[in-house]
C-alpha positions as semicolon CSV with decimal commas, in nm:
position;residue;x (nm);y (nm);z (nm)
1;M;19,755;13,295;2,170
2;D;20,046;13,347;2,408
3;G;20,017;13,436;2,778
4;G;20,105;13,806;2,733
5;S;19,846;13,854;2,463
6;R;19,582;13,678;2,672
7;A;19,662;13,906;2,969
8;T;19,628;14,214;2,749
9;W;19,289;14,104;2,617
10;T;19,176;14,015;2,966
11;A;19,277;14,363;3,085
12;F;19,072;14,520;2,805
13;L;18,771;14,307;2,895
14;V;18,803;14,397;3,263
15;M;18,813;14,766;3,170
16;A;18,489;14,725;2,976
17;F;18,317;14,621;3,299
18;V;18,500;14,879;3,509
19;V;18,347;15,152;3,291
20;V;18,000;15,012;3,367
21;G;18,078;15,017;3,738
22;L;18,201;15,375;3,718
23;A;17,882;15,482;3,542
24;G;17,685;15,327;3,829
25;V;17,899;15,503;4,088
26;F;17,856;15,841;3,918
27;A;17,481;15,784;3,889
28;S;17,460;15,705;4,259
29;Y;17,583;16,057;4,336
30;A;17,325;16,226;4,111
31;V;17,013;16,035;4,213
32;P;16,988;16,159;4,576
33;L;17,022;16,529;4,483
34;P;16,648;16,599;4,448
35;L;16,584;16,451;4,793
36;A;16,860;16,661;4,948
37;R;16,723;16,973;4,781
38;A;16,368;16,889;4,897
39;L;16,483;16,845;5,255
40;A;16,664;17,180;5,246
41;R;16,352;17,346;5,100
42;E;16,135;17,185;5,371
43;A;16,358;17,341;5,637
44;T;16,334;17,679;5,462
45;L;15,955;17,654;5,442
46;D;15,952;17,575;5,814
47;A;16,156;17,892;5,868
48;A;15,912;18,083;5,644
49;Q;15,621;17,954;5,850
50;A;15,787;18,078;6,169
51;A;15,869;18,410;6,000
52;A;15,505;18,454;5,891
53;R;15,404;18,447;6,257
54;G;15,676;18,696;6,357
55;P;15,660;19,072;6,408
56;D;15,782;19,165;6,055
57;P;15,695;18,879;5,820
58;A;15,769;19,077;5,503
59;A;16,131;19,147;5,600
60;A;16,185;18,798;5,739
61;L;16,049;18,628;5,427
62;E;16,246;18,861;5,203
63;A;16,561;18,756;5,390
64;L;16,473;18,393;5,311
65;R;16,432;18,461;4,937
66;P;16,770;18,312;4,831
67;R;16,698;17,988;5,019
68;L;16,340;17,971;4,892
69;G;16,443;17,943;4,527
70;E;16,138;17,904;4,300
71;S;15,917;17,883;4,610
72;A;15,976;18,256;4,663
73;D;15,745;18,337;4,370
74;A;15,458;18,158;4,546
75;L;15,516;18,328;4,882
76;L;15,625;18,682;4,802
77;P;15,498;18,947;4,833
78;V;15,353;18,883;5,175
79;G;14,977;18,903;5,195
80;G;14,662;18,702;5,253
81;D;14,670;18,385;5,458
82;M;15,046;18,320;5,457
83;L;15,019;17,992;5,645
84;A;14,782;17,855;5,380
85;R;15,010;17,982;5,101
86;I;15,310;17,815;5,266
87;A;15,116;17,489;5,304
88;A;15,013;17,501;4,937
89;E;15,371;17,573;4,829
90;R;15,498;17,287;5,045
91;T;15,265;17,048;4,858
92;A;15,364;17,189;4,518
93;M;15,734;17,178;4,608
94;R;15,710;16,811;4,706
95;A;15,542;16,731;4,374
96;R;15,814;16,918;4,180
97;F;16,097;16,741;4,360
98;A;15,927;16,401;4,326
99;A;15,903;16,456;3,950
100;E;16,267;16,568;3,942
101;A;16,374;16,259;4,134
102;A;16,183;16,031;3,897
103;A;16,342;16,198;3,593
104;E;16,688;16,173;3,749
105;A;16,637;15,803;3,820
106;R;16,528;15,741;3,459
107;R;16,837;15,920;3,327
108;A;17,064;15,723;3,560
109;R;16,910;15,393;3,451
110;L;16,946;15,489;3,086
111;I;17,311;15,581;3,134
112;I;17,384;15,251;3,307
113;I;17,201;15,052;3,036
114;V;17,382;15,231;2,752
115;V;17,723;15,196;2,914
116;T;17,656;14,830;2,994
117;L;17,565;14,760;2,632
118;M;17,873;14,946;2,514
119;G;18,087;14,739;2,751
120;A;17,927;14,416;2,630
121;V;17,986;14,506;2,263
122;F;18,343;14,608;2,341
123;G;18,404;14,286;2,535
124;A;18,260;14,074;2,254
125;A;18,477;14,254;2,000
126;V;18,787;14,202;2,212
127;L;18,712;13,831;2,250
128;R;18,648;13,796;1,878
129;M;18,983;13,961;1,802
130;A;19,155;13,742;2,061
131;R;19,017;13,426;1,896
132;G;19,136;13,547;1,558
133;S;19,499;13,594;1,665
C-alpha cells in the first residue's frame, strides 16, 4: 500500500470516530433541556404562588397560563386552596421532568452506542479493504 492510499484510509478511519464524537456533542445539547424547562416552570410556579396571594388571583394566574404549560390544567380555574394546589403541582411537575430527563438520557446513550458501533464496523471494513489492496 502506498503512502497516499494509507493517508486516504486513515482519513476515513478518523472520520468514523469523528462521527461518534459529533453524536456525543449533539446529545450533550439535548440532555439538559428537561432541567432547563423544570427550572423555568419552578420560577413560574413561584410567580403563581405570589399571584394566588394577590388582589386578583384569577386574572394574574390567567396571565401566567402560557408560561405554565401543562401545569395550567392543574391550577386553573382558580378555586379552593390554591397554595396547596400549587404545591401539589410543583411535586407532580418535578416528577414529570425527572421522567423526561431519564428518557432523554436513555435516548442519548442509545444514540452514542449505535453510532459508536457503526463507526467501529466502518473502521474495521476500511482496514480490511486497506489490507486487501
